[in-house]
Structures are given as structure tokens and as C-alpha cells.
C-alpha positions as CSV (number, residue, x, y, z in Angstrom):
1,M,-26.8,-19.8,-7.4
2,D,-24.3,-20.1,-10.2
3,P,-20.8,-19.8,-8.8
4,V,-19.5,-18.6,-12.2
5,R,-21.6,-15.5,-11.7
6,N,-20.3,-14.9,-8.3
7,P,-19.2,-11.2,-8.4
8,Y,-17.1,-11.1,-5.1
9,A,-13.4,-11.2,-5.4
10,P,-11.2,-11.6,-2.1
11,G,-7.6,-11.4,-2.9
12,A,-4.4,-9.4,-2.2
13,G,-4.7,-6.2,-4.1
14,Q,-7.4,-7.6,-6.3
15,R,-10.0,-4.9,-7.2
16,P,-13.5,-5.6,-5.8
17,P,-16.4,-5.3,-8.1
18,E,-17.4,-2.1,-6.3
19,L,-15.0,0.3,-4.9
20,A,-17.2,1.5,-2.0
21,G,-16.5,4.1,0.7
22,R,-13.4,5.7,-0.8
23,E,-15.1,8.7,-2.4
24,K,-13.4,11.3,-0.3
25,Q,-9.8,9.9,-1.2
26,L,-10.8,9.8,-4.9
27,T,-12.1,13.3,-4.9
28,A,-9.2,14.7,-3.1
29,F,-6.8,13.1,-5.6
30,D,-8.6,14.4,-8.5
31,V,-8.1,17.9,-7.0
32,V,-4.4,17.2,-6.8
33,L,-4.2,16.2,-10.4
34,E,-6.1,19.2,-11.5
35,R,-4.1,21.7,-9.3
36,I,-0.8,20.3,-10.6
37,A,-2.1,20.5,-14.2
38,R,-2.7,24.2,-13.7
39,G,0.8,24.8,-12.3
40,R,-0.3,25.1,-8.7
41,P,1.8,23.6,-5.8
42,E,0.6,20.4,-4.3
43,R,1.8,17.8,-1.7
44,S,2.4,14.2,-2.4
45,V,0.0,11.7,-1.0
46,V,0.3,8.9,1.6
47,L,-2.3,6.3,2.4
48,T,-2.1,4.3,5.6
49,G,-4.0,1.5,7.3
50,L,-4.1,-2.1,8.3
51,R,-3.8,-5.0,6.0
52,G,-7.0,-5.9,4.3
53,V,-8.5,-2.4,4.2
54,G,-7.8,-2.0,0.5
55,K,-4.8,0.3,0.4
56,T,-3.3,-1.4,-2.6
57,V,-6.6,-1.4,-4.5
58,L,-7.0,2.2,-3.8
59,L,-3.4,2.9,-4.8
60,N,-4.0,1.1,-8.2
61,H,-7.2,3.1,-8.7
62,L,-5.5,6.4,-8.1
63,R,-3.0,5.5,-10.7
64,S,-5.8,4.8,-13.2
65,L,-7.0,8.3,-12.5
66,A,-3.6,9.7,-13.3
67,I,-3.4,7.7,-16.4
68,A,-6.8,8.9,-17.5
69,K,-5.4,12.4,-17.3
70,S,-2.5,11.3,-19.6
71,W,0.1,11.4,-16.8
72,G,3.1,9.4,-16.9
73,T,3.0,6.7,-14.0
74,G,5.2,4.0,-12.6
75,K,4.6,1.7,-9.5
76,I,7.0,-0.2,-7.2
77,E,6.4,-2.5,-4.2
78,A,9.1,-1.7,-1.6
79,R,10.9,-4.6,0.1
80,P,13.1,-4.6,3.2
81,D,16.0,-6.3,1.4
82,Q,15.9,-4.2,-1.8
83,G,17.3,-0.7,-2.4
84,L,15.3,2.0,-4.1
85,R,17.5,2.6,-7.2
86,R,16.6,-0.4,-9.4
87,P,12.7,-0.5,-8.9
88,L,12.4,3.3,-9.0
89,S,14.5,3.4,-12.2
90,S,12.1,0.9,-13.9
91,A,9.0,2.7,-12.6
92,L,10.2,6.1,-13.8
93,H,11.4,4.7,-17.2
94,M,7.8,3.5,-17.7
95,A,6.4,6.9,-16.6
96,V,8.7,8.8,-18.9
97,R,8.0,6.5,-21.9
98,E,4.3,7.3,-21.5
99,I,4.8,11.0,-22.0
100,A,7.8,11.0,-24.3
101,A,5.9,10.8,-27.6
102,G,4.4,14.1,-26.9
103,H,7.6,16.0,-26.0
104,P,8.7,18.6,-28.5
105,D,12.5,17.9,-28.2
106,P,13.4,14.2,-28.5
107,E,17.1,15.1,-27.6
108,S,15.9,16.3,-24.2
109,V,14.2,12.9,-23.7
110,D,17.3,11.1,-24.7
111,Y,19.4,13.1,-22.3
112,F,17.1,12.4,-19.4
113,L,17.1,8.7,-20.2
114,G,20.9,8.9,-20.1
115,V,20.7,10.5,-16.6
116,L,18.2,7.8,-15.5
117,K,20.6,5.1,-16.8
118,S,23.4,6.5,-14.8
119,F,21.2,6.7,-11.7
120,A,20.2,3.1,-12.2
121,L,23.7,1.8,-12.8
122,R,24.8,3.1,-9.3
123,A,22.8,0.4,-7.9
124,T,25.4,-2.2,-8.9
125,A,28.5,-0.2,-9.7
126,D,29.6,0.0,-6.1
127,K,29.3,-3.7,-5.8
128,G,31.3,-4.6,-8.9
129,M,28.1,-6.0,-10.6
130,R,27.8,-3.6,-13.5
131,E,27.9,-6.5,-16.1
132,R,25.3,-8.5,-14.2
133,W,22.4,-6.2,-14.6
134,Q,21.4,-3.6,-17.2
135,P,18.5,-1.2,-16.8
136,G,17.2,-1.7,-20.3
137,I,17.4,2.0,-21.1
138,D,18.2,2.6,-24.8
139,A,20.4,5.7,-24.3
140,P,24.0,6.3,-23.4
141,A,24.7,6.9,-19.7
142,V,25.1,10.6,-18.9
143,K,28.0,11.2,-16.4
144,G,27.8,13.8,-13.7
145,R,24.1,13.9,-13.0
146,A,22.2,11.7,-10.5
147,D,25.2,9.4,-10.1
148,S,27.1,10.6,-7.2
149,G,26.2,7.5,-5.1
150,D,24.5,9.7,-2.5
151,I,21.0,8.5,-3.0
152,E,19.4,11.8,-1.7
153,I,21.4,14.1,-3.9
154,D,20.9,11.7,-6.9
155,L,17.1,11.3,-6.4
156,V,16.7,15.1,-6.1
157,E,18.4,15.6,-9.4
158,L,16.7,12.8,-11.2
159,L,13.2,13.7,-10.2
160,V,13.8,17.4,-10.9
161,D,14.8,16.4,-14.4
162,A,11.9,14.1,-14.8
163,A,9.5,16.9,-13.7
164,G,11.0,19.2,-16.2
165,L,10.1,16.8,-19.0
166,A,6.6,16.5,-17.8
167,R,6.3,20.3,-17.6
168,D,7.4,20.6,-21.2
169,V,4.6,18.3,-22.3
170,G,2.1,19.9,-20.1
171,V,1.2,16.8,-17.9
172,G,2.5,15.3,-14.7
173,I,4.3,12.2,-13.4
174,A,3.2,10.2,-10.5
175,L,5.3,7.5,-8.8
176,F,3.3,5.0,-6.7
177,I,5.1,3.1,-3.9
178,D,3.3,0.3,-2.1
179,E,4.5,-1.0,1.3
180,M,6.4,2.2,1.7
181,Q,7.3,1.5,5.3
182,D,9.7,-1.2,4.1
183,L,12.0,1.3,2.4
184,D,15.5,1.6,3.8
185,P,15.8,4.7,6.0
186,D,18.3,6.3,3.5
187,D,15.8,5.8,0.7
188,V,13.0,7.3,2.9
189,S,15.1,10.3,3.5
190,A,15.9,10.6,-0.2
191,I,12.2,10.6,-1.1
192,C,11.4,13.2,1.5
193,G,14.2,15.4,0.4
194,A,13.0,15.1,-3.3
195,C,9.5,15.8,-2.4
196,H,10.5,18.9,-0.6
197,E,12.5,20.2,-3.5
198,L,9.7,19.4,-5.9
199,S,7.0,21.1,-3.8
200,Q,9.1,24.3,-3.5
201,D,9.2,24.6,-7.4
202,A,5.6,23.5,-7.9
203,A,7.0,20.8,-10.1
204,P,4.5,18.4,-11.8
205,L,5.7,15.3,-10.1
206,I,4.3,13.6,-7.0
207,V,4.9,10.5,-5.0
208,V,1.8,8.5,-3.9
209,G,2.7,6.0,-1.1
210,A,0.8,3.4,0.7
211,G,1.8,1.6,4.0
212,L,1.0,0.4,7.4
213,P,-0.2,2.7,10.2
214,H,3.3,3.5,11.4
215,L,4.4,5.0,7.9
216,P,3.9,8.6,9.0
217,A,6.2,7.8,12.0
218,V,8.8,6.4,9.6
219,L,8.7,9.5,7.4
220,S,8.8,11.8,10.5
221,A,11.9,9.9,11.8
222,S,13.6,10.6,8.5
223,K,12.7,14.3,8.1
224,S,11.2,16.4,10.8
225,Y,9.2,18.3,8.2
226,S,7.7,15.3,6.5
227,E,4.2,16.1,7.9
228,R,4.2,19.1,5.7
229,L,5.4,17.3,2.6
230,F,2.5,14.8,2.3
231,T,-1.3,14.7,2.5
232,Y,-2.1,11.8,4.8
233,H,-5.3,9.6,4.3
234,R,-6.1,7.0,6.9
235,I,-7.9,4.1,5.2
236,D,-10.1,2.2,7.7
237,R,-12.9,-0.2,7.6
238,L,-16.1,0.6,5.8
239,D,-19.1,2.1,7.5
240,R,-22.4,0.2,7.3
241,E,-23.7,2.0,4.3
242,A,-20.5,1.6,2.3
243,A,-20.2,-2.1,3.3
244,D,-23.8,-2.7,2.1
245,H,-23.2,-0.9,-1.1
246,A,-20.1,-3.2,-1.8
247,L,-22.3,-6.1,-1.5
248,I,-25.5,-4.9,-3.0
249,A,-24.3,-3.2,-6.2
250,P,-22.5,-6.2,-7.7
251,A,-25.4,-8.5,-6.8
252,E,-27.9,-6.1,-8.4
253,R,-26.0,-6.3,-11.7
254,E,-26.6,-10.2,-11.5
255,D,-30.3,-9.6,-10.6
256,V,-29.7,-10.9,-7.1
257,E,-30.9,-9.2,-3.8
258,F,-30.1,-9.5,-0.1
259,T,-32.6,-9.2,2.7
260,H,-31.9,-6.5,5.2
261,E,-31.4,-9.1,7.8
262,A,-28.8,-10.9,5.7
263,L,-26.9,-7.6,5.4
264,D,-27.1,-7.3,9.2
265,V,-25.4,-10.6,9.7
266,L,-22.8,-9.9,7.0
267,Y,-21.7,-6.6,8.5
268,E,-21.3,-8.1,11.9
269,M,-19.2,-11.0,10.6
270,A,-17.1,-8.8,8.2
271,D,-16.8,-5.9,10.7
272,G,-16.5,-3.5,7.7
273,Y,-13.1,-4.7,6.5
274,P,-13.2,-4.8,2.7
275,Y,-11.3,-8.1,2.4
276,F,-13.7,-9.7,4.8
277,V,-16.6,-8.3,3.1
278,Q,-15.6,-9.8,-0.1
279,A,-14.7,-13.2,1.5
280,Y,-18.1,-13.5,3.3
281,G,-19.9,-12.3,0.2
282,K,-18.3,-14.9,-2.0
283,A,-18.9,-17.7,0.4
284,T,-22.5,-16.7,1.0
285,W,-23.3,-16.4,-2.7
286,D,-21.8,-19.9,-3.4
287,V,-24.2,-21.6,-0.9
288,A,-27.4,-19.5,-1.4
289,A,-30.0,-21.4,-3.5
290,A,-31.8,-18.4,-4.8
291,S,-32.5,-14.7,-4.5
292,P,-33.0,-12.9,-2.1
293,I,-30.1,-14.0,0.0
294,T,-31.0,-14.6,3.6
295,P,-29.4,-14.7,7.0
296,D,-29.5,-18.5,6.9
297,D,-27.5,-18.4,3.7
298,V,-24.8,-16.2,5.5
299,R,-24.6,-18.5,8.4
300,V,-24.2,-21.6,6.2
301,G,-21.6,-19.9,4.1
302,S,-19.6,-18.3,6.9
303,P,-17.6,-21.4,7.9
304,D,-16.3,-21.6,4.3
305,A,-15.3,-17.8,4.5
306,E,-13.6,-18.4,7.9
307,E,-11.7,-21.4,6.6
308,E,-10.5,-19.3,3.6
309,L,-9.4,-16.5,5.9
310,A,-7.8,-18.9,8.3
311,V,-5.6,-20.4,5.6
312,G,-4.9,-17.5,3.1
313,F,-5.2,-14.5,5.3
314,F,-4.2,-15.4,8.8
315,G,-2.5,-18.8,8.6
316,S,0.0,-17.9,5.8
317,R,1.2,-15.0,7.9
318,Y,1.4,-16.9,11.1
319,E,3.5,-19.7,9.4
320,R,6.1,-17.1,8.6
321,A,6.9,-16.4,12.3
322,T,9.5,-18.3,14.3
323,P,8.5,-20.1,17.4
324,A,9.7,-17.1,19.6
325,E,7.7,-14.7,17.4
326,R,4.6,-16.8,17.6
327,E,4.9,-16.8,21.5
328,Y,5.2,-13.0,21.4
329,M,2.1,-12.7,19.2
330,R,0.1,-15.1,21.4
331,A,0.9,-13.0,24.3
332,M,-0.3,-9.9,22.5
333,A,-3.5,-11.8,21.6
334,E,-4.3,-12.7,25.1
335,L,-3.7,-9.1,26.3
336,S,-5.7,-7.4,23.5
337,G,-9.3,-8.3,23.8
338,D,-10.3,-5.9,21.1
339,D,-7.3,-6.5,19.0
340,G,-6.0,-2.9,19.7
341,P,-2.4,-2.0,20.5
342,V,-1.0,-3.3,23.7
343,P,1.9,-2.0,25.9
344,T,5.1,-3.8,25.3
345,S,5.8,-3.8,29.1
346,K,2.7,-5.9,29.7
347,I,3.8,-8.5,27.0
348,A,7.0,-8.9,29.0
349,V,5.1,-9.5,32.2
350,E,2.7,-11.9,30.4
351,L,5.7,-14.0,29.3
352,G,7.8,-13.6,32.5
353,R,10.7,-12.1,30.6
354,K,12.6,-9.0,30.7
355,P,11.6,-6.5,27.8
356,A,15.1,-6.4,26.4
357,S,15.1,-10.2,25.9
358,L,12.0,-9.9,23.7
359,S,13.5,-7.3,21.4
360,P,14.6,-9.9,18.7
361,A,11.1,-11.4,18.4
362,R,9.5,-7.9,18.3
363,D,11.9,-6.6,15.7
364,G,11.6,-9.8,13.6
365,L,7.8,-9.4,13.6
366,I,8.0,-5.8,12.5
367,K,10.3,-6.6,9.7
368,K,8.0,-9.3,8.5
369,G,5.1,-6.9,8.6
370,L,3.0,-8.8,11.2
371,I,3.1,-6.1,13.9
372,Y,3.8,-2.4,14.1
373,S,4.8,0.2,16.6
374,A,1.6,1.9,17.1
375,E,3.0,4.6,19.5
376,R,6.0,4.8,21.9
377,G,5.7,1.7,24.2
378,F,2.8,0.0,22.3
379,I,2.6,-2.6,19.6
380,G,-0.3,-3.7,17.5
381,F,-1.2,-6.3,14.9
382,T,-1.0,-5.1,11.2
383,V,-3.8,-7.7,10.3
384,P,-7.3,-6.9,11.6
385,H,-8.8,-9.7,13.8
386,F,-5.4,-11.4,14.0
387,G,-5.6,-11.6,17.8
388,K,-9.1,-13.2,17.6
389,Y,-7.7,-15.7,15.2
390,L,-4.8,-16.6,17.5
391,R,-7.2,-16.8,20.5
392,A,-9.3,-19.3,18.6
393,Q,-6.2,-21.4,17.8
394,T,-5.3,-21.8,21.5
395,D,-8.9,-22.4,22.7
């Protein structure tokens, strides 16, 4: 069939042609937006899951829902080596600009922009770098508000002021944070503190975060009350009906069908993971001669899908690891037949090492986002089927 018409789109954060199986999260978020619009208190939102389950895609779609309601929105991607002030300043600046035109008092907007500028400049002022970076905010800095240097105090003041602007306009502000687990502990604490303050006042500003499965533990370690600040949604693999729909709906728009047997094979290979569904769907389409697509088409196309995953999804991550880290992951793979979390004590036994000597490799892999602490004493891969991939490399 014509590869130009191929509707499937495997890619990092790339929206699939059909957002299947996420109706529960979309409906819940729509309720959050409506409640806040009516002045009712609501919690911020956190999405968690392994890589490849579509967290970023869903995060972007939730942002689209907020924009459709005329909310101000901004998005950042957290990085382990980057503080919160600069990216959050840019995101909040964008959000406020989206609602500023409807504000009845331009001077109040200018005042807030001055507060935002002062907050942003603290990112470099303490390092003597003020002249090297400017936040691009066309307003004079306001002294004495959100510029103490204590990120928790400053963020509370900043977001409370931003929420006040939104309330004046009769809309809300939503800040979206991807890879939220990579925030510095002080920044996590500041966000929790700000969300606590905002929720007490039923303020029209929420944080929507997305991260790996251990993100709730990261938040809980920061503030013991964090489980009451956020509504948590675990994003997992698609069930059979949703996975089939993700394949069938785009194909039908191109007048192409799948046999039921072909869908059986595709689900078995992709295991319901959205990224894999797109990868196998794309490869199958490209080799199929005509509609309907058959199991033989799936089997012929699967090596191409597996090669794409081996290079772009698994291999690129494996290459980032040091030799010691690769050894640690291979031991994990051997111990985890179903790719589930494994005890760290067993990894030490497998490698014939003392647990303490493996801490640098484990910590390095966690910082690189390749593994996560599933629970006390257990470690798991952040990438589905990564253990299977590693076992295949050593066979």
C-alpha cells in the first residue's frame, strides 16, 4: 500500500492518529476545568507510567483541552541539571500573555509581569550572571515580591499572584510539567507548597505533571501531604479493545481494513504499549500489498518494526549507559523474566558484588531515566520490554 498514506506515527511525544484508551483521563480533566471555572476547589493532576505509554501525548492533549476553554497555559520539560526558575518563568509568561488581553486592568498585568521578572532574574543573580540572561519580559522588575531567593516562598507568591490575574479574567491557568521526576528536590518541595496554598484558596491555577512510576514517591518524600495535593492517574498499556481501535480507526479513514487474525498478531507483538502499536502498525502497512491486512503482512513487517525499536527506542538508551551501568542492567534483565521489578539484593548476588559497590551504577541509571526505584529494595526498567531486548542481545 502507499507509504505516503501510512497513518501510523511512532515517535517521542508524537500524537498518534487516534488517541485511544484515554477516555477516563480526558473526562476527569474536563471535570477539573469545569469545577475550577465555577470557583470550586480542585487538586492538581499527575500522570505516571513507563516510557512509551503515551504520557507526553496525553499531557499535550490535556493542554489542548485547557486552551479550548480559553485558559492560559505553559509547558516545561524538567531536566536533572536545570533549576525551575528559568523554564517556569517562560512557561508562566506564555500563560499570562494568553489571558492578558481580556484583563480589565492593564496595570495589574504589568505589575505581575514585573514580579515574574524578579522571580526569573533570581535564577542568575546569585551566580553573578544577570547580564548573561534576560527573561524577555517587557516590564520593570518589581522588588520585594517572589524574589527572596527561597524558591518555595517565591513560587507561592508568584503563583498566587498569577491565579489572581486569572480569577479577574474569569478563566484559569494550567502549568504542564513533563519528566517531573527530574526536578530538583527543592523545586519539588516548592511546587507542592504552592499547590497546597492554591488549593486552600480554591485558586484557578493548577499544575499538571507527568513522570515515571516513582514520581508519587518523589512527591511524597518532599511533602508528606502530597498524596492529598494531586489526583494521580496511572497510564498503562492499552487493553485489547483500545489497541484495536488505535489501529482500525486510522486505517478506516484510508479505506483499509485488518482481518481479526491480523489484529490478534499485532496485539501479541505490541503487548498493548502505544508506542509499539504505532511501530508495528507502521511497518505492517508499509509491507502490505492490499486491504485487508493479514497476519502474514504483520509477520513480514515485524522485523522492520523490531529493528526500528532496537535502534530508536532501546538502543539509543542503552548507548547512554556506562559499562558498569550496562552490566547492572544485564543482571536485571536476567533476573526479570517478565521485565517486572527485581530486588536489588539479588542483583548484587547475580554480579557477585556487595550491594554498596553497585550504588554508583544504580544511581547513574536512575539519573539517566533508565531504571526507577519501584519500591523499597526493588528496581525496575523505565522502558517496557527493555529486559527482553537486553536478553536478546546476549543470546
